[in-house]
Structures are given as structure tokens and as C-alpha cells.
Z-matrix of the N, CA and C atoms (Angstrom, degrees):
N
C 1 1.442
C 2 1.531 1 108.97
N 3 1.317 2 117.11 1 142.98
C 4 1.462 3 122.54 2 -178.78
C 5 1.531 4 110.14 3 -92.26
N 6 1.337 5 117.97 4 126.34
C 7 1.464 6 119.40 5 178.80
C 8 1.533 7 111.21 6 -71.78
N 9 1.318 8 115.31 7 149.63
C 10 1.463 9 121.50 8 176.86
C 11 1.530 10 106.82 9 -91.56
N 12 1.317 11 116.56 10 96.12
C 13 1.451 12 119.95 11 -175.60
C 14 1.529 13 113.99 12 -114.84
N 15 1.332 14 117.06 13 -2.74
C 16 1.465 15 121.66 14 176.05
C 17 1.525 16 108.08 15 -149.04
N 18 1.338 17 117.79 16 159.18
C 19 1.465 18 120.59 17 -177.38
C 20 1.528 19 112.86 18 -60.17
N 21 1.320 20 114.65 19 141.58
C 22 1.457 21 123.26 20 176.70
C 23 1.527 22 105.97 21 -118.96
N 24 1.329 23 117.55 22 122.97
C 25 1.466 24 121.76 23 -177.24
C 26 1.521 25 110.04 24 -116.63
N 27 1.323 26 114.55 25 136.21
C 28 1.456 27 121.33 26 176.49
C 29 1.523 28 108.79 27 -139.34
N 30 1.322 29 115.69 28 147.61
C 31 1.458 30 121.58 29 176.62
C 32 1.514 31 108.61 30 -99.23
N 33 1.336 32 116.31 31 141.33
C 34 1.456 33 120.07 32 176.04
C 35 1.515 34 110.09 33 -145.40
N 36 1.312 35 115.53 34 160.54
C 37 1.460 36 122.00 35 178.61
C 38 1.509 37 109.35 36 -113.16
N 39 1.324 38 115.06 37 135.52
C 40 1.463 39 122.11 38 174.08
C 41 1.519 40 105.02 39 -127.09
N 42 1.310 41 115.82 40 110.46
C 43 1.466 42 119.59 41 -172.55
C 44 1.518 43 108.64 42 64.04
N 45 1.336 44 116.21 43 -128.21
C 46 1.461 45 121.41 44 179.76
C 47 1.527 46 112.91 45 -94.15
N 48 1.337 47 117.26 46 -2.62
C 49 1.461 48 121.56 47 -176.78
C 50 1.525 49 111.95 48 -95.87
N 51 1.339 50 115.81 49 144.84
C 52 1.463 51 120.84 50 175.29
C 53 1.522 52 108.18 51 -105.21
N 54 1.320 53 116.44 52 139.53
C 55 1.455 54 122.99 53 -177.12
C 56 1.520 55 110.24 54 -130.91
N 57 1.322 56 114.77 55 159.04
C 58 1.454 57 121.81 56 171.15
C 59 1.523 58 107.73 57 -113.54
N 60 1.319 59 116.32 58 125.78
C 61 1.456 60 122.71 59 176.60
C 62 1.519 61 107.41 60 -104.77
N 63 1.331 62 116.00 61 123.02
C 64 1.460 63 121.20 62 177.44
C 65 1.522 64 107.83 63 -114.79
N 66 1.310 65 115.40 64 126.36
C 67 1.460 66 121.94 65 177.64
C 68 1.522 67 106.59 66 -117.05
N 69 1.338 68 116.74 67 123.30
C 70 1.459 69 120.51 68 176.90
C 71 1.527 70 109.00 69 -133.18
N 72 1.317 71 118.99 70 178.13
C 73 1.459 72 120.43 71 -175.46
C 74 1.537 73 114.67 72 -61.34
N 75 1.331 74 118.52 73 -21.07
C 76 1.462 75 121.67 74 -177.22
C 77 1.522 76 114.53 75 -101.94
N 78 1.341 77 117.67 76 -28.09
C 79 1.466 78 119.07 77 -170.52
C 80 1.515 79 111.39 78 -160.88
N 81 1.336 80 114.05 79 172.84
C 82 1.454 81 120.59 80 165.44
C 83 1.517 82 106.86 81 -122.97
N 84 1.314 83 115.89 82 145.80
C 85 1.461 84 121.49 83 -175.04
C 86 1.516 85 108.99 84 -137.67
N 87 1.334 86 116.32 85 131.72
C 88 1.456 87 123.23 86 178.60
C 89 1.526 88 108.06 87 -117.31
N 90 1.345 89 115.62 88 119.34
C 91 1.460 90 121.24 89 -174.76
C 92 1.521 91 109.12 90 -130.11
N 93 1.329 92 116.03 91 135.32
C 94 1.461 93 119.98 92 175.44
C 95 1.526 94 108.74 93 -61.42
N 96 1.316 95 116.47 94 137.25
C 97 1.464 96 122.53 95 -176.75
C 98 1.527 97 109.82 96 -54.79
N 99 1.327 98 116.55 97 129.43
C 100 1.452 99 121.69 98 179.86
C 101 1.521 100 114.16 99 89.32
N 102 1.315 101 117.64 100 -1.58
C 103 1.466 102 122.05 101 179.52
C 104 1.524 103 109.74 102 -111.21
N 105 1.322 104 116.21 103 167.57
C 106 1.466 105 121.04 104 178.07
C 107 1.521 106 111.84 105 -106.72
N 108 1.318 107 116.10 106 -33.62
C 109 1.461 108 119.98 107 -177.53
C 110 1.514 109 110.71 108 -95.43
N 111 1.324 110 115.20 109 146.50
C 112 1.452 111 120.26 110 179.32
C 113 1.515 112 109.88 111 -165.92
N 114 1.302 113 116.45 112 -162.33
C 115 1.460 114 121.51 113 178.82
C 116 1.516 115 109.19 114 -87.26
N 117 1.324 116 115.67 115 135.77
C 118 1.455 117 121.47 116 -179.42
C 119 1.523 118 108.41 117 -129.71
N 120 1.319 119 115.55 118 136.93
C 121 1.459 120 120.57 119 -179.02
C 122 1.518 121 108.80 120 -137.90
N 123 1.322 122 115.77 121 119.28
C 124 1.470 123 120.79 122 178.64
C 125 1.523 124 109.21 123 -78.52
N 126 1.329 125 115.52 124 146.25
C 127 1.463 126 120.80 125 179.74
C 128 1.520 127 110.56 126 -59.20
N 129 1.332 128 117.96 127 -37.34
C 130 1.461 129 121.15 128 -179.76
C 131 1.527 130 111.38 129 -62.92
N 132 1.337 131 117.43 130 -35.44
C 133 1.463 132 121.45 131 177.24
C 134 1.526 133 110.54 132 -68.62
N 135 1.310 134 114.90 133 -37.62
C 136 1.464 135 119.71 134 -179.21
C 137 1.528 136 111.43 135 -65.74
N 138 1.315 137 117.62 136 -46.82
C 139 1.463 138 120.17 137 -176.92
C 140 1.522 139 112.78 138 -76.84
N 141 1.337 140 117.77 139 -23.45
C 142 1.471 141 119.90 140 179.99
C 143 1.523 142 112.13 141 -84.93
N 144 1.329 143 117.29 142 -10.48
C 145 1.456 144 120.24 143 -179.15
C 146 1.514 145 113.11 144 91.02
N 147 1.336 146 117.69 145 3.47
C 148 1.459 147 121.64 146 -179.16
C 149 1.523 148 112.56 147 -90.55
N 150 1.308 149 117.72 148 10.90
C 151 1.459 150 121.78 149 -174.75
C 152 1.522 151 112.18 150 -60.94
N 153 1.305 152 118.20 151 -48.00
C 154 1.466 153 120.82 152 -177.98
C 155 1.521 154 110.62 153 -63.64
N 156 1.309 155 117.11 154 -40.56
C 157 1.458 156 121.26 155 178.75
C 158 1.526 157 111.18 156 -64.69
N 159 1.331 158 117.02 157 -43.04
C 160 1.465 159 121.34 158 -179.60
C 161 1.525 160 111.34 159 -64.22
N 162 1.306 161 117.95 160 -42.95
C 163 1.471 162 121.57 161 179.54
C 164 1.521 163 110.31 162 -67.24
N 165 1.331 164 117.96 163 -41.64
C 166 1.470 165 121.17 164 178.98
C 167 1.525 166 110.98 165 -64.10
N 168 1.331 167 117.25 166 -41.28
C 169 1.456 168 120.64 167 179.27
C 170 1.528 169 111.03 168 -65.09
N 171 1.315 170 116.97 169 -43.83
C 172 1.457 171 121.23 170 179.14
C 173 1.520 172 110.72 171 -62.30
N 174 1.316 173 117.58 172 -42.83
C 175 1.469 174 121.38 173 179.85
C 176 1.519 175 110.69 174 -64.63
N 177 1.335 176 118.46 175 -38.56
C 178 1.453 177 120.87 176 -179.41
C 179 1.533 178 111.50 177 -69.21
N 180 1.331 179 117.61 178 -30.03
C 181 1.460 180 120.83 179 179.27
C 182 1.519 181 112.02 180 -74.48
N 183 1.310 182 118.18 181 -26.80
C 184 1.454 183 122.40 182 -178.95
C 185 1.510 184 112.52 183 -79.31
N 186 1.323 185 118.65 184 -22.36
C 187 1.471 186 120.87 185 -177.13
C 188 1.486 187 112.13 186 -92.58
């Protein structure tokens, strides 16, 4: 198995929007193409079950 030791970036489309997904050793981040801010989820939040709470809190702070 290959360790994740540096960021891995991929482009994807969701509906009509294009996004960049960055996966690194600490988190995954989904950002609309051409933007800097997006959704971020730490691996620790994902495995602890706090993922939904973390995403909801981040979304509420952006609005």
C-alpha cells in the first residue's frame, strides 16, 4: 500500500459545477474550481463520527 505523504489533487464535476478535491495526510478539502474556500473535513472528525457536525459548523460560519 502507498502511504499518503503529500497532497493529492483531482478535479471532479458535480452537476454543472467543477470542483477540486485535495486529499492530504490531515484532511480532505472540496473547493469550487477557481475559489479558495470550500468544505474541509479532517480525518480525525471522520473516524470519530463528528464529520456531520464539523461540516454543518463550517457551513454556518461561511453564511
